[in-house]
N, CA, C and O of each residue as an XYZ file, in Angstrom:
732
protein
N     -11.508     -4.786     16.125
C     -13.193     -4.925     15.878
C     -14.155     -4.744     14.619
O     -15.226     -5.165     14.182
N     -12.900     -3.668     14.231
C     -13.993     -3.405     12.487
C     -13.602     -4.311     11.847
O     -14.187     -4.296     10.765
N     -12.487     -5.620     11.961
C     -12.715     -6.964     11.022
C     -13.973     -7.829     11.751
O     -14.599     -8.513     10.941
N     -14.398     -7.901     13.008
C     -15.313     -8.773     13.229
C     -16.934     -8.063     12.581
O     -17.912     -8.734     12.251
N     -16.842     -6.917     12.553
C     -18.257     -6.062     12.147
C     -18.389     -6.500     10.827
O     -19.495     -6.945     10.522
N     -17.410     -6.475      9.872
C     -17.422     -6.356      8.539
C     -17.822     -7.956      8.257
O     -18.439     -8.348      7.266
N     -17.231     -8.959      9.576
C     -17.355    -10.304      9.108
C     -18.900    -10.411      9.404
O     -19.565    -11.118      8.648
N     -19.563     -9.711     10.525
C     -21.096     -9.860     10.600
C     -21.558     -9.378      9.932
O     -22.737     -9.723     10.022
N     -21.407     -8.461      8.927
C     -21.967     -7.326      8.203
C     -22.366     -8.349      6.715
O     -21.548     -8.965      6.033
N     -24.071     -8.267      6.483
C     -24.766     -8.940      5.501
C     -24.590     -8.023      4.504
O     -25.049     -8.523      3.477
N     -24.090     -6.770      4.259
C     -24.032     -5.963      2.508
C     -22.342     -6.147      2.561
O     -21.439     -5.717      3.278
N     -22.461     -7.161      1.220
C     -20.917     -6.903      0.882
C     -20.211     -5.628      0.497
O     -19.038     -5.770      0.149
N     -20.909     -3.914      0.496
C     -19.969     -2.701      0.098
C     -19.625     -2.896      1.789
O     -18.473     -3.198      2.099
N     -20.647     -2.714      2.838
C     -20.398     -2.250      4.260
C     -19.278     -3.265      4.763
O     -18.568     -2.969      5.725
N     -19.163     -4.300      4.178
C     -18.072     -5.435      4.262
C     -16.956     -4.949      4.015
O     -16.182     -4.721      4.945
N     -16.597     -4.664      2.648
C     -15.602     -4.296      2.304
C     -15.377     -3.175      2.642
O     -14.199     -3.089      2.988
N     -16.343     -1.475      2.796
C     -15.717     -0.557      3.725
C     -15.017     -0.968      4.994
O     -13.825     -0.706      5.156
N     -15.758     -1.630      5.932
C     -15.064     -1.925      7.153
C     -13.941     -2.877      7.025
O     -13.474     -3.201      8.117
N     -13.460     -3.336      6.143
C     -12.274     -4.218      6.251
C     -11.368     -3.200      5.643
O     -10.197     -3.573      5.704
N     -11.560     -1.796      4.960
C     -10.337     -1.083      4.297
C     -10.085     -0.225      5.575
O      -8.981     -0.106      6.107
N     -11.207      0.343      5.994
C     -11.012      0.762      7.148
C      -9.881     -0.004      8.354
O      -8.764      0.433      8.632
N     -10.426     -1.038      8.847
C      -9.630     -2.182      9.743
C      -8.559     -2.026      9.323
O      -7.839     -1.731     10.277
N      -7.507     -2.075      7.601
C      -6.690     -2.265      7.201
C      -5.649     -0.864      7.191
O      -4.421     -0.914      7.138
N      -6.318      0.132      7.244
C      -5.929      1.486      7.541
C      -5.670      1.547      8.886
O      -4.571      1.072      9.171
N      -6.159      1.872      9.597
C      -5.799      1.419     11.650
C      -5.045      0.421     11.665
O      -4.228      0.328     12.581
N      -5.130     -0.702     10.540
C      -3.555     -1.620     10.866
C      -2.210     -1.326     10.848
O      -1.214     -1.745     11.437
N      -2.548     -0.158      9.680
C      -1.285      0.303      8.824
C      -0.593      0.912      9.968
O       0.577      0.598     10.190
N      -1.321      1.905     10.849
C      -1.160      3.011     11.674
C      -0.474      2.334     12.804
O       0.576      2.648     13.365
N      -1.404      1.188     13.059
C      -1.196      0.791     14.645
C       0.527      0.071     14.495
O       1.464      0.242     15.275
N       0.502     -0.684     13.324
C       1.889     -0.963     12.999
C       3.108     -0.565     13.779
O       3.784     -0.969     14.725
N       3.046      0.646     12.730
C       3.969      1.950     12.746
C       4.604      1.910     14.628
O       5.642      1.557     15.188
N       3.208      2.523     15.075
C       3.301      2.721     16.507
C       3.987      1.905     17.414
O       4.872      2.205     18.215
N       3.158      0.233     17.043
C       3.833     -0.707     17.352
C       5.727     -0.682     17.624
O       6.399     -0.807     18.648
N       5.987     -0.527     16.608
C       7.364     -0.545     16.248
C       7.784      0.516     16.942
O       8.698      0.274     17.731
N       7.415      1.575     16.894
C       8.039      2.491     17.448
C       7.990      2.603     19.462
O       8.379      3.535     20.165
N       7.597      1.767     19.726
C       7.380      1.332     21.235
C       8.291      0.351     21.985
O       8.601      0.176     23.164
N       8.669     -0.367     20.494
C       9.536     -1.567     21.222
C      11.684     -0.932     20.612
O      12.472     -1.870     20.728
N      12.212      0.155     20.192
C      13.084      0.493     19.629
C      13.191      2.105     20.440
O      12.444      2.861     21.063
N      14.287      2.066     20.085
C      14.807      3.215     21.154
C      15.400      4.592     20.398
O      15.945      5.544     20.956
N      15.048      4.364     18.512
C      15.071      5.506     18.061
C      13.193      5.842     18.052
O      12.167      5.239     17.738
N      13.518      6.940     18.510
C      11.415      7.271     18.405
C      10.883      8.006     16.893
O       9.742      8.116     16.444
N      12.268      8.465     16.304
C      12.001      9.101     15.085
C      11.927      8.296     13.748
O      11.363      8.832     12.794
N      12.526      6.881     13.597
C      12.962      6.141     12.349
C      12.826      4.933     13.086
O      13.307      4.473     14.122
N      11.650      4.403     11.829
C      11.714      2.845     12.115
C      12.264      1.769     10.659
O      12.664      2.386      9.672
N      12.260      1.030     10.630
C      12.820      0.217      9.506
C      11.646      0.232      8.784
O      10.559     -0.014      9.306
N      11.806      0.534      7.488
C      10.783      0.590      7.124
C      10.307     -0.771      5.898
O       9.384     -1.017      5.122
N      11.217     -1.198      6.214
C      11.051     -2.715      5.223
C      10.034     -4.291      6.432
O       9.187     -5.160      6.226
N      10.823     -3.817      7.542
C      10.258     -4.645      8.667
C       8.947     -4.210      8.353
O       8.010     -4.957      8.067
N       8.921     -3.153      8.407
C       7.289     -2.341      8.859
C       6.367     -2.927      7.522
O       5.317     -3.547      7.691
N       6.835     -2.678      6.421
C       5.846     -3.237      5.352
C       5.605     -4.259      5.290
O       4.477     -4.620      4.953
N       6.673     -5.191      5.623
C       6.357     -6.927      5.636
C       5.629     -6.921      6.710
O       4.828     -7.608      6.076
N       5.198     -6.824      7.590
C       4.213     -6.636      8.825
C       2.323     -6.362      7.945
O       1.373     -7.132      7.807
N       2.530     -5.010      7.578
C       1.270     -4.618      7.006
C       1.038     -5.560      5.822
O      -0.040     -6.154      5.802
N       1.758     -5.735      5.007
C       1.609     -7.382      4.105
C       0.851     -8.490      4.754
O      -0.245     -8.919      4.395
N       1.438     -8.820      5.567
C       1.263     -9.991      6.406
C      -0.040     -9.857      7.212
O      -0.725    -10.865      7.385
N      -0.422     -8.672      7.714
C      -1.889     -8.287      7.910
C      -2.942     -8.166      6.954
O      -4.134     -8.132      7.258
N      -2.298     -8.076      5.314
C      -3.088     -7.362      4.513
C      -3.888     -9.210      3.563
O      -5.014     -9.330      3.080
N      -2.827    -10.240      3.624
C      -2.759    -11.399      2.985
C      -4.553    -11.937      3.269
O      -5.320    -12.145      2.329
N      -4.943    -12.084      4.724
C      -6.054    -12.464      4.641
C      -7.330    -11.352      3.759
O      -8.355    -11.837      3.280
N      -7.128    -10.418      3.713
C      -7.864     -9.150      3.692
C      -7.602     -9.698      1.816
O      -8.718     -9.538      1.323
N      -6.773    -10.159      0.846
C      -7.067    -10.026     -0.043
C      -7.213    -11.350     -0.863
O      -7.427    -11.340     -2.075
N      -7.086    -12.454     -0.144
C      -6.972    -13.631     -0.125
C      -8.854    -13.997     -1.001
O      -9.926    -13.453     -0.736
N      -8.541    -15.095     -2.035
C      -7.636    -15.988     -1.981
C      -6.052    -15.147     -2.864
O      -5.096    -15.797     -3.285
N      -6.158    -13.941     -2.926
C      -4.961    -13.631     -3.896
C      -3.340    -13.900     -2.599
O      -3.265    -13.945     -1.372
N      -2.587    -13.985     -3.422
C      -1.106    -13.976     -2.680
C      -0.434    -12.883     -3.047
O      -0.437    -12.280     -4.120
N       0.243    -12.651     -1.881
C       0.958    -11.001     -1.904
C       2.949    -12.363     -1.904
O       3.429    -13.303     -1.271
N       3.203    -11.672     -2.799
C       5.046    -11.300     -2.931
C       5.708    -10.264     -2.739
O       5.757     -9.452     -3.663
N       6.228    -10.055     -1.817
C       7.539     -8.771     -0.860
C       9.008     -9.184     -1.586
O       9.701    -10.191     -1.726
N       9.030     -8.057     -1.881
C      10.446     -7.956     -2.326
C      11.247     -6.806     -2.132
O      10.809     -5.818     -2.721
N      12.129     -6.660     -1.585
C      12.608     -5.513     -0.737
C      14.281     -5.744     -0.068
O      14.719     -6.808      0.371
N      14.828     -4.770     -0.126
C      16.678     -4.909      0.352
C      16.292     -5.278      1.909
O      15.263     -4.919      2.483
N      17.335     -6.064      2.450
C      17.297     -5.830      3.718
C      16.764     -5.062      4.379
O      15.835     -5.531      5.037
N      17.064     -3.479      4.557
C      16.400     -2.981      5.673
C      16.541     -1.106      5.403
O      17.679     -0.738      5.109
N      15.658     -0.203      5.479
C      15.829      1.016      4.764
C      14.987      1.823      6.547
O      13.962      1.501      7.148
N      15.998      2.864      6.826
C      16.016      3.550      8.135
C      15.040      4.548      7.044
O      15.098      4.946      5.881
N      14.099      4.663      8.273
C      13.033      5.807      7.318
C      12.236      6.617      8.465
O      11.541      5.888      9.172
N      12.217      7.714      8.714
C      11.350      8.650      9.578
C       9.787      7.947      9.779
O       9.257      7.348      8.843
N       9.232      8.072     10.896
C       8.127      7.089     11.290
C       7.252      7.792     10.493
O       7.055      7.157      9.457
N       6.635      8.841     10.528
C       5.715      9.688     10.318
C       5.802      9.661      8.726
O       4.633      9.546      8.358
N       6.541      9.706      7.730
C       6.578      9.265      6.556
C       6.758      7.830      6.108
O       6.647      7.535      4.918
N       7.036      6.932      7.044
C       6.659      5.459      7.069
C       5.092      5.208      7.110
O       4.735      4.128      6.639
N       4.294      5.889      7.510
C       3.368      5.614      7.624
C       2.337      5.672      6.945
O       1.364      4.921      6.872
N       2.766      7.214      6.124
C       2.091      7.303      4.822
C       2.167      6.080      3.939
O       1.178      5.647      3.347
N       3.237      5.593      3.873
C       3.852      4.499      2.437
C       2.983      3.578      2.980
O       2.156      3.190      2.155
N       2.844      2.944      4.407
C       2.386      1.996      4.578
C       0.807      2.047      4.266
O       0.180      1.079      3.834
N       0.152      3.533      4.593
C      -0.767      3.744      3.654
C      -1.565      3.414      2.427
O      -2.677      3.093      2.007
N      -0.093      3.739      2.051
C      -0.634      3.647      0.100
C      -0.368      2.481     -0.378
O      -0.898      1.993     -1.376
N       0.813      1.766      0.592
C       0.863      0.114     -0.140
C      -0.517     -0.740      0.265
O      -0.833     -1.710     -0.424
N      -1.378     -0.308      1.493
C      -2.636     -0.608      1.493
C      -3.480     -0.574      1.068
O      -4.236     -1.532      1.229
N      -3.984      0.799      0.071
C      -4.828      1.064     -0.215
C      -4.219     -0.172     -1.594
O      -4.770     -1.267     -1.711
N      -3.303      0.164     -2.316
C      -2.955     -0.630     -3.460
C      -2.762     -1.955     -3.701
O      -2.861     -2.637     -4.721
N      -2.464     -2.200     -2.549
C      -2.612     -4.266     -2.645
C      -4.085     -3.995     -2.433
O      -4.671     -4.243     -3.487
N      -4.957     -3.567     -1.447
C      -6.141     -3.922     -1.242
C      -6.670     -3.842     -2.638
O      -7.158     -4.846     -3.157
N      -6.593     -2.626     -3.317
C      -7.771     -2.265     -4.606
C      -7.149     -3.280     -5.703
O      -7.797     -3.415     -6.741
N      -5.756     -4.113     -5.531
C      -5.506     -5.090     -6.658
C      -6.356     -6.386     -6.334
O      -7.094     -7.054     -7.058
N      -6.030     -6.507     -5.097
C      -7.100     -7.966     -4.791
C      -8.500     -7.553     -4.699
O      -9.299     -8.486     -4.784
N      -8.979     -6.416     -4.551
C     -10.523     -6.626     -4.863
C     -10.924     -6.083     -6.187
O     -12.119     -6.162     -6.471
N     -10.124     -5.554     -7.021
C     -10.381     -5.576     -8.110
C      -9.925     -6.330     -9.318
O     -10.511     -6.725    -10.326
N      -8.627     -6.408     -8.871
C      -7.597     -6.847    -10.182
C      -8.400     -8.433    -10.797
O      -8.632     -8.727    -11.969
N      -8.699     -9.278     -9.499
C      -9.451    -10.697     -9.955
C     -10.864    -10.950     -9.391
O     -11.211    -11.623     -8.420
N     -11.689    -10.114    -10.398
C     -12.901    -10.324     -9.854
C     -13.687    -11.546     -9.894
O     -14.893    -11.479     -9.655
N     -13.162    -12.598    -10.155
C     -13.752    -14.026    -10.325
C     -13.627    -14.350     -8.733
O     -14.218    -15.196     -8.062
N     -12.664    -13.391     -8.369
C     -12.302    -14.204     -6.533
C     -11.508    -15.450     -6.801
O     -10.706    -15.782     -5.927
N     -11.598    -16.079     -7.720
C     -10.539    -16.645     -8.160
C      -8.880    -16.782     -7.605
O      -8.192    -17.803     -7.579
N      -8.562    -15.577     -7.239
C      -7.383    -15.020     -6.558
C      -6.212    -15.047     -8.148
O      -6.525    -15.277     -9.316
N      -4.765    -14.695     -7.513
C      -3.955    -14.377     -8.276
C      -2.669    -13.589     -7.340
O      -2.875    -13.234     -6.179
N      -1.400    -13.392     -8.000
C      -0.828    -12.363     -7.566
C      -0.548    -11.311     -7.554
O      -0.641    -10.699     -8.618
N      -0.111    -10.658     -6.440
C       0.056     -9.018     -6.159
C       1.730     -9.328     -5.820
O       2.257    -10.310     -5.298
N       2.406     -7.858     -6.431
C       3.832     -7.862     -6.395
C       4.451     -7.292     -5.709
O       5.515     -7.755     -6.121
N       4.879     -6.326     -4.603
C       4.885     -5.162     -3.979
C       6.821     -5.279     -3.891
O       7.391     -6.045     -3.113
N       7.387     -4.550     -4.650
C       8.728     -4.413     -4.732
C       9.027     -2.903     -4.349
O       8.494     -1.899     -4.822
N      10.107     -2.997     -3.281
C      11.003     -1.704     -3.047
C      11.905     -2.114     -3.067
O      12.319     -3.145     -2.537
N      12.668     -0.966     -4.043
C      14.197     -0.643     -4.448
C      14.704      0.729     -4.012
O      13.929      1.662     -3.801
N      16.024      0.824     -3.884
C      17.025      1.789     -3.313
C      17.127      2.407     -4.788
O      17.544      1.621     -5.638
N      16.847      3.533     -5.158
C      17.445      4.245     -6.460
C      18.661      4.059     -5.951
O      19.084      3.780     -4.829
N      19.495      4.418     -7.757
C      20.957      3.937     -8.005
C      21.674      5.287     -7.055
O      22.885      5.332     -6.836
N      20.714      6.321     -6.564
C      21.510      7.673     -6.548
C      21.438      7.501     -4.982
O      21.944      8.256     -4.152
N      20.869      6.610     -4.796
C      20.604      6.363     -2.950
C      19.838      7.701     -2.259
O      19.656      7.901     -1.058
N      19.427      8.598     -3.459
C      18.433      9.428     -2.843
C      16.491      9.306     -2.673
O      15.648     10.021     -2.132
N      16.451      8.307     -3.275
C      15.051      7.668     -3.348
C      14.970      6.747     -3.228
O      16.076      6.213     -3.142
N      13.657      5.674     -3.106
C      13.012      4.846     -3.017
C      12.105      4.545     -4.257
O      11.501      5.584     -4.522
N      11.755      3.506     -5.153
C      10.530      2.838     -5.451
C      10.585      2.084     -5.148
O      11.508      1.359     -4.777
N       8.563      1.945     -5.278
C       7.690      0.774     -4.859
C       6.914      0.921     -5.669
O       6.319      1.937     -6.028
N       6.853     -0.477     -6.140
C       5.612     -0.787     -7.277
C       4.649     -2.326     -6.560
O       4.879     -3.339     -5.898
N       3.737     -1.768     -7.096
C       2.234     -2.962     -6.633
C       2.181     -3.308     -8.347
O       2.226     -2.478     -9.255
N       2.086     -4.607     -8.449
C       1.716     -5.179     -9.744
C       0.768     -6.361     -9.404
O       0.622     -7.079     -8.415
N       0.195     -6.273    -10.604
C      -1.373     -7.885    -10.335
C      -1.114     -8.189    -12.081
O      -0.832     -7.449    -13.023
N      -1.290     -9.206    -11.991
C      -1.877     -9.567    -13.741
C      -3.137    -10.186    -13.891
O      -3.517    -11.235    -14.413
N      -3.921     -8.842    -13.029
C      -5.617     -9.715    -13.234
C      -5.994     -9.182    -14.848
O      -5.526     -9.564    -15.920
N      -7.092     -8.085    -14.531
C      -8.067     -7.828    -15.715
C      -7.501     -6.665    -15.987
O      -7.935     -6.401    -17.109
N      -6.582     -5.534    -15.555
C      -6.387     -4.366    -15.900
C      -7.286     -3.368    -15.620
O      -8.431     -3.587    -15.223
N      -6.643     -1.887    -15.878
C      -7.713     -0.908    -15.387
C      -8.585     -0.416    -16.704
O      -8.207     -0.362    -17.874
N      -9.977     -0.048    -16.097
C     -10.280      0.701    -17.303
C     -10.031      1.019    -18.199
O      -9.033      1.669    -17.888
N     -10.145      1.159    -19.575
C      -9.398      2.454    -20.823
C      -9.742      3.941    -19.830
O     -10.780      4.338    -19.299
N      -8.858      4.293    -19.866
C      -8.814      5.822    -19.428
C      -9.033      6.192    -18.052
O      -9.676      7.079    -17.491
N      -8.227      5.141    -17.645
C      -8.497      5.297    -16.295
C      -7.397      6.207    -15.596
O      -6.190      5.989    -15.701
N      -7.831      7.019    -15.031
C      -6.493      8.086    -14.345
C      -6.832      8.475    -13.189
O      -7.711      9.315    -12.996
N      -5.960      7.727    -12.005
C      -5.641      7.496    -10.869
C      -6.225      8.978     -9.914
O      -6.966      8.923     -8.933
N      -5.583     10.376    -10.602
C      -5.375     11.423    -10.325
C      -7.033     11.824    -10.294
O      -7.572     11.974     -9.198
N      -7.670     11.960    -11.320
C      -9.286     12.010    -11.516
C     -10.057     11.228    -11.008
O     -11.268     11.371    -11.176
N      -9.476     10.068    -10.160
C     -10.728      9.116     -9.758
C     -11.518      9.809     -8.575
O     -11.135     10.405     -7.568
N     -12.864      9.478     -9.123
C     -13.401      9.809     -7.553
C     -13.750      8.983     -6.139
O     -14.553      9.277     -5.254
N     -12.681      7.632     -6.279
C     -12.761      6.686     -5.313
C     -11.738      7.419     -4.345
O     -10.789      8.191     -4.482
N     -12.596      6.608     -2.991
C     -11.529      7.720     -1.761
C      -9.898      6.844     -1.567
O      -8.951      7.452     -1.067
N      -9.716      4.956     -2.167
C      -8.632      4.508     -2.209
C      -7.663      5.540     -3.083
O      -6.706      6.137     -2.591
N      -8.020      5.624     -4.248
C      -7.030      6.765     -5.207
C      -6.554      7.850     -4.818
O      -5.357      8.100     -4.678
N      -7.890      8.899     -4.525
C      -7.632     10.295     -3.513
C      -6.658      9.928     -3.038
O      -5.491     10.211     -3.306
N      -7.311      8.926     -1.910
C      -5.772      8.619     -0.690
C      -4.510      8.561     -1.220
O      -3.573      9.256     -0.827
N      -4.452      7.685     -2.173
C      -3.211      7.332     -2.601
C      -2.308      8.928     -3.172
O      -1.322      9.417     -2.620
N      -3.031      9.468     -4.418
C      -2.547     10.840     -4.447
C      -2.234     11.681     -3.524
O      -1.159     12.277     -3.467
N      -3.204     11.792     -2.697
C      -3.006     12.755     -1.522
C      -1.608     12.508     -0.605
O      -0.762     13.332     -0.257
N      -1.674     11.368     -0.402
C      -0.642     10.916      0.366
C       1.095     11.015     -0.259
O       2.118     11.438      0.279
N       0.842     10.428     -1.588
C       2.187     10.220     -2.764
C       2.583     12.038     -2.798
O       3.680     12.289     -3.296
N       1.944     12.972     -2.417
C       2.297     14.539     -2.639
C       2.384     14.684     -1.332
O       2.991     15.732     -1.111
N       2.111     14.210     -0.458
C       2.420     14.334      0.834
C       4.110     14.354      1.201
O       4.900     15.096      1.785
N       4.128     13.102      0.498
C       5.343     12.519      0.692
C       6.546     13.344     -0.087
O       7.719     12.981     -0.004
N       6.145     14.443     -0.816
C       7.123     14.748     -1.958
C       7.593     13.924     -2.986
O       8.705     13.968     -3.514
N       6.209     12.798     -3.351
C       6.668     11.573     -4.199
C       5.915     11.492     -5.720
O       5.054     12.256     -6.155
N       6.358     10.634     -6.202
C       5.709     10.493     -7.945
C       5.244      9.599     -8.142
O       5.894      8.560     -8.258
N       3.993      9.645     -8.254
C       3.060      8.128     -8.362
C       2.638      7.751     -9.865
O       1.588      8.242    -10.278
N       3.453      6.834    -10.795
C       3.044      6.458    -11.976
C       2.123      5.162    -12.106
O       1.837      4.517    -11.098
N       1.747      4.860    -13.147
C       1.170      3.979    -13.784
C       2.110      3.454    -15.293
O       1.892      3.655    -16.488
N       2.715      3.046    -14.893
C       3.684      2.298    -16.511
C       2.463      1.608    -17.356
O       1.349      1.348    -16.901
N       2.836      1.416    -18.433
C       2.171      0.552    -19.109
C       2.372     -0.634    -19.048
O       3.545     -0.928    -19.279
N       1.516     -1.710    -18.765
C       2.054     -3.307    -18.542
C       0.927     -4.235    -19.409
O      -0.239     -3.981    -19.708
N       1.583     -5.151    -19.623
C       1.092     -5.973    -20.837
C      -0.142     -6.732    -20.406
O      -1.001     -7.175    -21.168
N      -0.119     -6.843    -18.871
C      -1.069     -7.776    -18.400
C      -1.750     -7.102    -17.197
O      -0.871     -6.496    -16.583
N      -2.570     -6.999    -16.788
C      -2.561     -6.188    -15.067
C      -2.720     -5.006    -15.347
O      -3.150     -4.512    -16.389
N      -2.215     -4.309    -13.992
C      -1.834     -2.845    -13.636
C      -0.814     -3.456    -13.249
O      -0.566     -4.642    -13.033
N      -0.009     -2.127    -13.156
C       1.077     -2.014    -12.229
C       1.403     -0.421    -11.761
O       1.697      0.292    -12.721
N       1.402      0.226    -10.506
C       1.800      1.450     -9.967
C       2.823      1.548     -9.390
O       3.169      0.746     -8.523
N       3.592      2.671     -9.802
C       4.909      3.084     -9.347
C       4.929      4.388     -8.694
O       4.344      5.335     -9.219
N       5.817      4.562     -7.134
C       5.883      5.864     -6.739
C       7.338      5.450     -6.161
O       7.782      4.449     -5.598
N       7.892      6.757     -6.590
C       9.223      7.126     -6.349
C       9.130      8.191     -5.371
O       8.496      9.241     -5.473
N      10.041      7.670     -4.142
C       9.873      8.773     -2.556
C      11.021      9.331     -2.534
O      12.013      8.602     -2.568
N      11.176     10.787     -2.469
C      12.689     10.885     -1.483
C      12.939      9.872     -0.505
O      12.138      9.123      0.054
N      14.691     10.013     -0.342
C      14.512      9.186      0.998
C      14.535     10.423      2.220
O      14.385     10.096      3.397
N      14.681     11.480      1.932
C      15.091     12.407      2.854
C      13.511     13.944      2.615
O      13.424     14.675      1.628
N      12.616     13.966      3.758
C      11.725     14.720      2.881
C      11.998     16.105      2.834
O      12.637     16.874      3.552
N      11.062     16.260      1.353
C      11.761     17.898      0.807
C      10.202     18.476      0.692
O      10.166     19.504      0.016
N       8.955     18.062      1.180
C       7.713     18.940      0.933
C       7.537     19.478      2.845
O       8.044     18.729      3.680
N       7.031     20.375      3.174
C       6.695     20.962      4.170
C       5.066     20.351      4.621
O       4.007     20.479      4.007
N       5.354     19.646      5.946
C       4.385     18.816      6.252
C       3.492     19.334      7.162
O       2.533     18.661      7.538
């Protein structure tokens, strides 16, 4: 319904806001869908869940294309997987919206990897767009998406970094496999 309202909206800002809300709802809904069809109600396959979210995001960031690179499977608690799904949704949506302002499209890469100690995962979202404004600090941003990503990263006990990129932007999130924070 939110996507239908977004398509009917005459105001571009309203359209983007509604599409963003729809993507967040989709991310949570996908997790509950995965839980409904599995015997393990506490854990889901994080990789398959993220793959579905990325497929849902493709039309939202079009004409950009998303490339997803991840291991076969990582079991993750459902409540924490939802937070990761929301972070990915925000980072990919922002890359689609801001990295390629000419709307000509480009690539967005999402990569998930197990850390060598197998105690954490690393997730990166990268683009080769116009890059971030000088002095941009996601921790101090007033935008809802940046505030949401920072808050959810902390809730996961994760560390969000923005390594230097020769072109475009990259965000990396390191998350412990097991919850270390009280939620």
